[in-house]
KEMARSE-17972 format. One record per atom (N, C-alpha, C): x, y negated, z negated; residue in three letters. Coordinates in steps of 0.1 Angstrom, whole numbers, padded with zeros to 4 digits, always signed. Example, Ala and Ser with C-alpha at 12.3 -4.5 7.8 and 13.67 -1.06 7.14 Angstrom:
<nodes>
+0132+0057-0078ALA
+0123+0045-0078ALA
+0132+0033-0078ALA
+0128+0022-0071SER
+0137+0011-0071SER
+0129+0000-0079SER
</nodes>
This chain:
<nodes>
-0747+0859+0231UNK
-0752+0849+0222UNK
-0762+0840+0229UNK
-0774+0838+0223UNK
-0785+0830+0230UNK
-0786+0817+0223UNK
-0785+0806+0232UNK
-0787+0792+0226UNK
-0801+0787+0230UNK
-0807+0780+0221UNK
-0820+0774+0223UNK
-0818+0762+0232UNK
-0829+0757+0237UNK
-0828+0744+0245UNK
-0824+0733+0237UNK
-0828+0733+0224UNK
-0823+0722+0215UNK
-0808+0722+0213UNK
-0803+0734+0211UNK
-0788+0736+0209UNK
-0781+0731+0221UNK
-0785+0735+0233UNK
-0779+0730+0245UNK
-0780+0715+0247UNK
-0792+0710+0244UNK
-0793+0695+0245UNK
-0784+0688+0236UNK
-0783+0693+0224UNK
-0774+0686+0214UNK
-0760+0687+0218UNK
-0755+0698+0224UNK
-0741+0699+0228UNK
-0739+0690+0240UNK
-0748+0689+0249UNK
-0746+0679+0260UNK
-0746+0665+0255UNK
-0755+0662+0246UNK
-0756+0648+0241UNK
-0743+0644+0234UNK
-0737+0654+0226UNK
-0725+0651+0219UNK
-0713+0650+0228UNK
-0714+0657+0240UNK
-0703+0656+0249UNK
-0703+0643+0256UNK
-0715+0638+0260UNK
-0717+0625+0267UNK
-0715+0614+0257UNK
-0720+0615+0245UNK
-0719+0604+0235UNK
-0714+0611+0222UNK
-0701+0612+0220UNK
-0695+0618+0208UNK
-0700+0611+0196UNK
-0704+0619+0185UNK
-0709+0613+0173UNK
-0697+0605+0166UNK
-0700+0594+0160UNK
-0690+0586+0153UNK
-0692+0586+0138UNK
-0681+0584+0131UNK
-0682+0584+0116UNK
-0692+0573+0112UNK
-0701+0577+0102UNK
-0711+0568+0098UNK
-0706+0556+0090UNK
-0693+0557+0085UNK
-0688+0546+0077UNK
-0678+0537+0085UNK
-0670+0543+0094UNK
-0660+0534+0101UNK
-0661+0534+0116UNK
-0671+0542+0121UNK
-0674+0543+0136UNK
-0663+0550+0143UNK
-0653+0556+0137UNK
-0643+0564+0144UNK
-0650+0577+0148UNK
-0643+0584+0157UNK
-0648+0597+0162UNK
-0645+0608+0153UNK
-0654+0614+0145UNK
-0651+0625+0136UNK
-0649+0638+0143UNK
-0641+0647+0138UNK
-0639+0660+0144UNK
-0652+0668+0142UNK
-0657+0668+0130UNK
-0670+0675+0127UNK
-0678+0667+0118UNK
-0691+0670+0117UNK
-0699+0663+0107UNK
-0702+0648+0111UNK
-0706+0640+0100UNK
-0709+0626+0103UNK
-0699+0617+0097UNK
-0689+0622+0090UNK
-0678+0614+0083UNK
-0665+0619+0088UNK
-0656+0609+0092UNK
-0643+0613+0097UNK
-0634+0618+0085UNK
-0623+0625+0088UNK
-0615+0630+0077UNK
-0608+0619+0070UNK
-0605+0608+0076UNK
-0599+0597+0069UNK
-0608+0591+0058UNK
-0620+0588+0062UNK
-0630+0583+0052UNK
-0633+0593+0041UNK
-0634+0606+0045UNK
-0637+0616+0035UNK
-0626+0617+0025UNK
-0613+0617+0030UNK
-0602+0618+0021UNK
-0601+0605+0012UNK
-0603+0594+0018UNK
-0602+0581+0010UNK
-0612+0580+0000UNK
-0624+0584+0003UNK
-0635+0583-0007UNK
-0633+0593-0018UNK
-0629+0605-0014UNK
-0627+0616-0024UNK
-0616+0611-0034UNK
-0605+0605-0029UNK
-0595+0600-0038UNK
-0600+0589-0047UNK
-0608+0580-0042UNK
-0613+0569-0050UNK
-0622+0574-0061UNK
-0630+0584-0058UNK
-0639+0590-0068UNK
-0633+0600-0077UNK
-0620+0603-0075UNK
-0614+0613-0083UNK
-0608+0607-0096UNK
-0607+0594-0097UNK
-0602+0588-0109UNK
-0613+0588-0120UNK
-0609+0585-0132UNK
-0618+0585-0143UNK
-0629+0574-0141UNK
-0642+0577-0145UNK
-0652+0567-0143UNK
-0649+0554-0151UNK
-0654+0543-0145UNK
-0653+0530-0152UNK
-0665+0529-0162UNK
-0662+0524-0174UNK
-0672+0522-0184UNK
-0673+0507-0188UNK
-0685+0501-0186UNK
-0688+0488-0190UNK
-0700+0488-0200UNK
-0703+0476-0205UNK
-0715+0475-0213UNK
-0724+0463-0208UNK
-0737+0466-0208UNK
-0746+0455-0203UNK
-0744+0443-0212UNK
-0744+0431-0206UNK
-0741+0419-0214UNK
-0750+0417-0226UNK
-0744+0415-0238UNK
-0752+0413-0250UNK
-0758+0426-0256UNK
-0754+0437-0251UNK
-0760+0450-0256UNK
-0749+0460-0259UNK
-0753+0471-0264UNK
-0744+0483-0266UNK
-0747+0494-0256UNK
-0754+0490-0245UNK
-0758+0500-0235UNK
-0747+0502-0225UNK
-0742+0515-0224UNK
-0731+0518-0215UNK
-0736+0518-0201UNK
-0726+0514-0192UNK
-0728+0515-0178UNK
-0716+0523-0172UNK
-0719+0535-0167UNK
-0708+0544-0162UNK
-0708+0543-0147UNK
-0697+0540-0141UNK
-0696+0538-0126UNK
-0685+0547-0121UNK
-0688+0552-0109UNK
-0680+0562-0102UNK
-0666+0557-0098UNK
-0666+0544-0093UNK
-0653+0539-0087UNK
-0654+0524-0087UNK
-0643+0518-0084UNK
-0642+0503-0082UNK
-0648+0500-0069UNK
-0656+0488-0069UNK
-0662+0484-0056UNK
-0652+0477-0048UNK
-0644+0485-0041UNK
-0633+0480-0032UNK
-0632+0491-0021UNK
-0626+0487-0010UNK
-0624+0497+0001UNK
-0617+0509-0004UNK
-0621+0521+0001UNK
-0631+0524+0011UNK
-0645+0525+0006UNK
-0647+0525-0008UNK
-0660+0527-0014UNK
-0669+0515-0010UNK
-0665+0503-0010UNK
-0673+0492-0007UNK
-0677+0492+0008UNK
-0668+0496+0016UNK
-0671+0496+0031UNK
-0682+0507+0034UNK
-0680+0519+0027UNK
-0689+0530+0030UNK
-0703+0526+0024UNK
-0703+0520+0013UNK
-0716+0516+0007UNK
-0724+0506+0015UNK
-0717+0496+0020UNK
-0723+0486+0028UNK
-0728+0492+0041UNK
-0720+0501+0047UNK
-0724+0508+0059UNK
-0737+0516+0057UNK
-0738+0523+0046UNK
-0750+0530+0043UNK
-0762+0521+0040UNK
-0759+0511+0032UNK
-0770+0503+0026UNK
-0777+0494+0037UNK
-0768+0489+0046UNK
-0774+0479+0056UNK
-0775+0485+0070UNK
-0772+0498+0072UNK
-0773+0504+0085UNK
-0786+0512+0086UNK
-0792+0516+0074UNK
-0804+0524+0074UNK
-0801+0538+0076UNK
-0789+0543+0075UNK
-0785+0557+0077UNK
-0786+0565+0064UNK
-0797+0571+0062UNK
-0799+0579+0050UNK
-0790+0591+0049UNK
-0787+0597+0060UNK
-0778+0609+0061UNK
-0764+0604+0055UNK
-0760+0592+0060UNK
-0747+0587+0055UNK
-0748+0585+0040UNK
-0759+0580+0035UNK
-0761+0578+0020UNK
-0759+0591+0012UNK
-0765+0601+0018UNK
-0765+0614+0011UNK
-0751+0620+0011UNK
-0743+0617+0022UNK
-0729+0622+0022UNK
-0721+0614+0013UNK
-0723+0601+0011UNK
-0716+0593+0002UNK
-0719+0597-0012UNK
-0732+0600-0015UNK
-0735+0605-0029UNK
-0729+0618-0032UNK
-0728+0627-0022UNK
-0722+0640-0024UNK
-0707+0639-0027UNK
-0700+0630-0020UNK
-0686+0627-0023UNK
-0684+0622-0037UNK
-0693+0612-0041UNK
-0692+0606-0054UNK
-0694+0616-0065UNK
-0704+0625-0063UNK
-0708+0634-0074UNK
-0700+0647-0075UNK
-0691+0649-0065UNK
-0684+0662-0065UNK
-0677+0665-0078UNK
-0670+0655-0084UNK
-0663+0657-0096UNK
-0668+0647-0107UNK
-0679+0640-0105UNK
-0684+0630-0114UNK
-0690+0637-0126UNK
-0687+0632-0138UNK
-0692+0638-0151UNK
-0699+0627-0159UNK
-0710+0631-0166UNK
-0717+0622-0174UNK
-0719+0628-0188UNK
-0719+0620-0199UNK
-0722+0625-0212UNK
-0737+0627-0214UNK
-0742+0639-0209UNK
-0756+0641-0210UNK
-0761+0645-0224UNK
-0773+0642-0227UNK
-0779+0646-0240UNK
-0784+0661-0239UNK
-0778+0670-0246UNK
-0782+0684-0244UNK
-0796+0687-0248UNK
-0801+0679-0258UNK
-0814+0682-0264UNK
-0826+0674-0257UNK
-0822+0665-0248UNK
-0832+0657-0241UNK
-0831+0658-0226UNK
-0842+0660-0219UNK
-0841+0660-0204UNK
-0839+0646-0200UNK
-0832+0645-0188UNK
-0829+0631-0183UNK
-0841+0626-0174UNK
-0844+0613-0176UNK
-0853+0606-0167UNK
-0845+0596-0160UNK
-0843+0597-0147UNK
-0835+0588-0139UNK
-0845+0577-0133UNK
-0841+0565-0136UNK
-0850+0553-0133UNK
-0842+0544-0124UNK
-0844+0545-0111UNK
-0837+0536-0101UNK
-0843+0522-0102UNK
-0834+0513-0099UNK
-0838+0499-0098UNK
-0848+0497-0087UNK
-0860+0492-0089UNK
-0869+0491-0078UNK
-0866+0479-0069UNK
-0870+0480-0056UNK
-0868+0469-0047UNK
-0882+0465-0042UNK
-0883+0452-0037UNK
-0896+0448-0032UNK
-0901+0457-0020UNK
-0914+0458-0019UNK
-0919+0467-0008UNK
-0915+0462+0006UNK
-0913+0449+0007UNK
-0909+0443+0020UNK
-0895+0447+0024UNK
-0886+0448+0014UNK
-0872+0452+0016UNK
-0872+0467+0019UNK
-0880+0474+0011UNK
-0880+0489+0014UNK
-0885+0492+0028UNK
-0895+0485+0032UNK
-0900+0486+0046UNK
-0889+0483+0056UNK
-0882+0472+0053UNK
-0871+0467+0063UNK
-0860+0478+0064UNK
-0855+0483+0052UNK
-0844+0492+0052UNK
-0849+0507+0055UNK
-0861+0510+0051UNK
-0866+0524+0052UNK
-0863+0532+0040UNK
-0857+0527+0030UNK
-0854+0535+0018UNK
-0849+0525+0007UNK
-0849+0530-0005UNK
-0843+0523-0017UNK
-0830+0531-0020UNK
-0819+0524-0018UNK
-0806+0531-0020UNK
-0804+0536-0035UNK
-0810+0529-0044UNK
-0808+0533-0058UNK
-0817+0546-0061UNK
-0828+0547-0054UNK
-0836+0559-0056UNK
-0829+0571-0049UNK
-0823+0569-0038UNK
-0816+0580-0032UNK
-0805+0585-0041UNK
-0797+0576-0047UNK
-0787+0580-0056UNK
-0792+0587-0069UNK
-0804+0582-0074UNK
-0810+0588-0085UNK
-0814+0603-0082UNK
-0819+0605-0071UNK
-0823+0619-0067UNK
-0811+0628-0066UNK
-0800+0622-0061UNK
-0788+0630-0060UNK
-0783+0633-0075UNK
-0784+0624-0084UNK
-0780+0626-0098UNK
-0788+0637-0104UNK
-0801+0636-0101UNK
-0811+0646-0107UNK
-0808+0660-0102UNK
-0804+0661-0089UNK
-0801+0674-0084UNK
-0788+0680-0091UNK
-0778+0672-0094UNK
-0766+0677-0100UNK
-0768+0679-0115UNK
-0774+0669-0122UNK
-0774+0670-0137UNK
-0788+0675-0143UNK
-0798+0676-0134UNK
-0811+0680-0139UNK
-0819+0667-0143UNK
-0832+0670-0146UNK
-0840+0658-0150UNK
-0849+0655-0138UNK
-0856+0644-0139UNK
-0866+0640-0129UNK
-0865+0625-0125UNK
-0870+0622-0113UNK
-0871+0609-0108UNK
-0886+0606-0105UNK
-0894+0603-0115UNK
-0908+0601-0113UNK
-0911+0589-0105UNK
-0920+0590-0096UNK
-0924+0578-0087UNK
-0934+0570-0094UNK
-0935+0557-0090UNK
-0946+0548-0095UNK
-0945+0544-0109UNK
-0933+0543-0115UNK
-0932+0538-0129UNK
-0929+0523-0130UNK
-0922+0518-0120UNK
-0918+0504-0121UNK
-0921+0497-0108UNK
-0923+0484-0110UNK
-0925+0475-0098UNK
-0917+0462-0101UNK
-0913+0455-0090UNK
-0908+0442-0091UNK
-0919+0432-0091UNK
-0919+0422-0100UNK
-0930+0413-0102UNK
-0931+0403-0091UNK
-0920+0401-0084UNK
-0919+0391-0073UNK
-0908+0395-0064UNK
-0907+0388-0052UNK
-0897+0390-0043UNK
-0884+0384-0048UNK
-0873+0392-0050UNK
-0861+0387-0055UNK
-0850+0388-0044UNK
-0841+0379-0043UNK
-0831+0379-0033UNK
-0822+0391-0034UNK
-0817+0396-0022UNK
-0807+0407-0022UNK
-0794+0402-0030UNK
-0791+0409-0040UNK
-0779+0405-0049UNK
-0766+0406-0041UNK
-0765+0415-0032UNK
-0752+0416-0024UNK
-0749+0403-0016UNK
-0759+0395-0014UNK
-0757+0383-0006UNK
-0756+0370-0014UNK
-0755+0372-0027UNK
-0754+0360-0036UNK
-0740+0360-0042UNK
-0736+0347-0045UNK
-0724+0345-0053UNK
-0726+0349-0067UNK
-0715+0351-0075UNK
-0716+0355-0089UNK
-0725+0345-0097UNK
-0723+0332-0095UNK
-0731+0322-0102UNK
-0746+0323-0099UNK
-0749+0326-0087UNK
-0763+0328-0083UNK
-0769+0340-0089UNK
-0761+0351-0090UNK
-0766+0364-0096UNK
-0769+0362-0110UNK
-0760+0354-0117UNK
-0762+0352-0132UNK
-0775+0344-0134UNK
-0778+0335-0125UNK
-0790+0326-0127UNK
-0803+0331-0122UNK
-0802+0343-0115UNK
-0814+0349-0109UNK
-0822+0355-0120UNK
-0835+0352-0120UNK
-0844+0358-0130UNK
-0851+0370-0124UNK
-0847+0382-0129UNK
-0854+0394-0125UNK
-0866+0397-0133UNK
-0876+0401-0126UNK
-0889+0405-0134UNK
-0893+0418-0129UNK
-0893+0428-0138UNK
-0897+0441-0136UNK
-0910+0444-0144UNK
-0918+0452-0139UNK
-0931+0455-0146UNK
-0933+0470-0146UNK
-0937+0475-0158UNK
-0940+0489-0158UNK
-0955+0491-0154UNK
-0958+0501-0146UNK
-0971+0505-0143UNK
-0978+0512-0156UNK
-0990+0514-0155UNK
-0997+0521-0166UNK
-0991+0535-0168UNK
-0988+0542-0157UNK
-0982+0555-0157UNK
-0968+0554-0164UNK
-0961+0543-0160UNK
-0947+0542-0166UNK
-0948+0539-0181UNK
-0957+0531-0185UNK
-0959+0528-0199UNK
-0962+0541-0207UNK
-0971+0549-0202UNK
-0976+0561-0209UNK
-0964+0571-0210UNK
-0956+0572-0199UNK
-0945+0582-0199UNK
-0934+0577-0209UNK
-0930+0564-0208UNK
-0919+0560-0217UNK
-0923+0560-0232UNK
-0936+0558-0235UNK
-0940+0559-0249UNK
-0939+0573-0254UNK
-0939+0583-0246UNK
-0938+0596-0251UNK
-0924+0599-0256UNK
-0914+0593-0250UNK
-0901+0593-0256UNK
-0894+0607-0256UNK
-0898+0616-0248UNK
-0892+0630-0249UNK
-0881+0632-0238UNK
-0872+0622-0237UNK
-0862+0623-0227UNK
-0851+0612-0230UNK
-0840+0613-0223UNK
-0831+0602-0223UNK
-0832+0594-0209UNK
-0832+0581-0210UNK
-0834+0573-0198UNK
-0820+0569-0192UNK
-0818+0571-0179UNK
-0807+0567-0172UNK
-0811+0557-0161UNK
-0807+0544-0162UNK
-0810+0534-0152UNK
-0800+0536-0141UNK
-0804+0535-0128UNK
-0796+0538-0117UNK
-0796+0526-0107UNK
-0783+0522-0103UNK
-0782+0512-0093UNK
-0770+0515-0085UNK
-0768+0508-0073UNK
-0757+0512-0065UNK
-0744+0505-0070UNK
-0744+0492-0074UNK
-0732+0485-0078UNK
-0735+0477-0091UNK
-0725+0478-0100UNK
-0726+0470-0112UNK
-0717+0458-0110UNK
-0723+0446-0111UNK
-0715+0434-0109UNK
-0716+0426-0122UNK
-0726+0417-0124UNK
-0727+0409-0136UNK
-0736+0416-0147UNK
-0743+0427-0143UNK
-0751+0434-0152UNK
-0765+0428-0154UNK
-0768+0417-0147UNK
-0781+0410-0149UNK
-0793+0419-0145UNK
-0792+0425-0134UNK
-0803+0434-0130UNK
-0806+0445-0139UNK
-0795+0452-0143UNK
-0797+0464-0152UNK
-0801+0459-0166UNK
-0796+0448-0170UNK
-0800+0443-0184UNK
-0815+0440-0184UNK
-0820+0433-0174UNK
-0835+0430-0173UNK
-0843+0442-0173UNK
-0838+0452-0165UNK
-0846+0465-0164UNK
-0845+0472-0178UNK
-0834+0472-0185UNK
-0833+0478-0198UNK
-0842+0471-0208UNK
-0843+0458-0207UNK
-0852+0451-0216UNK
-0867+0455-0214UNK
-0870+0457-0201UNK
-0884+0461-0198UNK
-0887+0474-0204UNK
-0877+0484-0203UNK
-0879+0497-0208UNK
-0880+0497-0223UNK
-0871+0490-0229UNK
-0870+0490-0244UNK
-0881+0482-0250UNK
-0887+0473-0243UNK
-0898+0466-0249UNK
-0910+0475-0250UNK
-0911+0485-0241UNK
-0922+0495-0241UNK
-0919+0505-0252UNK
-0906+0509-0254UNK
-0903+0519-0264UNK
-0889+0517-0268UNK
-0886+0509-0279UNK
-0873+0506-0284UNK
-0865+0518-0289UNK
-0872+0529-0291UNK
-0865+0541-0297UNK
-0858+0550-0286UNK
-0860+0546-0274UNK
-0854+0555-0263UNK
-0839+0555-0263UNK
-0833+0566-0260UNK
-0819+0567-0257UNK
-0817+0562-0242UNK
-0809+0552-0240UNK
-0808+0546-0227UNK
-0793+0543-0223UNK
-0790+0545-0211UNK
-0777+0542-0205UNK
-0779+0539-0190UNK
-0768+0535-0183UNK
-0770+0532-0169UNK
-0758+0539-0162UNK
-0761+0541-0149UNK
-0750+0547-0140UNK
-0751+0541-0127UNK
-0739+0537-0121UNK
-0738+0532-0108UNK
-0728+0539-0100UNK
-0729+0538-0087UNK
-0719+0544-0078UNK
-0706+0537-0079UNK
-0706+0523-0080UNK
-0694+0515-0081UNK
-0696+0503-0090UNK
-0684+0497-0094UNK
-0685+0486-0103UNK
-0675+0475-0097UNK
-0680+0463-0096UNK
-0671+0452-0091UNK
-0662+0447-0101UNK
</nodes>
């Protein structure tokens, strides 16, 4: 058997600095997630999805699990560490048995909650977009780029108390491309976020979408719900 220089270098590096679990920093036997985290997350996501409704609307929000350990710890590790590989692993564990009531006659349009450009630059990614692309790979549909923008810099919701979240005014704006696409109405819209808490963010986003086309079939999906 012939090993490349890259293979040899990787084996030496792993021997000198063993890879740690992306979520708890333990030493995993293989891969990037330890068996304890993988089992705990699989168990958390194996329960029935949680269903809520956006405040003051009949719009369903379907969430994969409760925002509590180990799901909350894994999500925070992915979101604030900048580890996209960990995020993909978390999404794979979530979606392994996750089911959604898809519209058979309408293709899905996955619409992730946008974040300010400055925060995307700081983190290197938009976690909601990563989750949306994982959903599209499993259920079909598309995640078109350039449909939405945030109208101003908004604070990171994870760092705010519940009262502050409720009083925060979210402003989203559809681009011209977004307006043209939504007015065509040939799909079902799924809003995507990482965590459902007060519903303020998703409700503002839903209002932006429905103001453009009130006839759209619309629902929301999140990885977890507080």
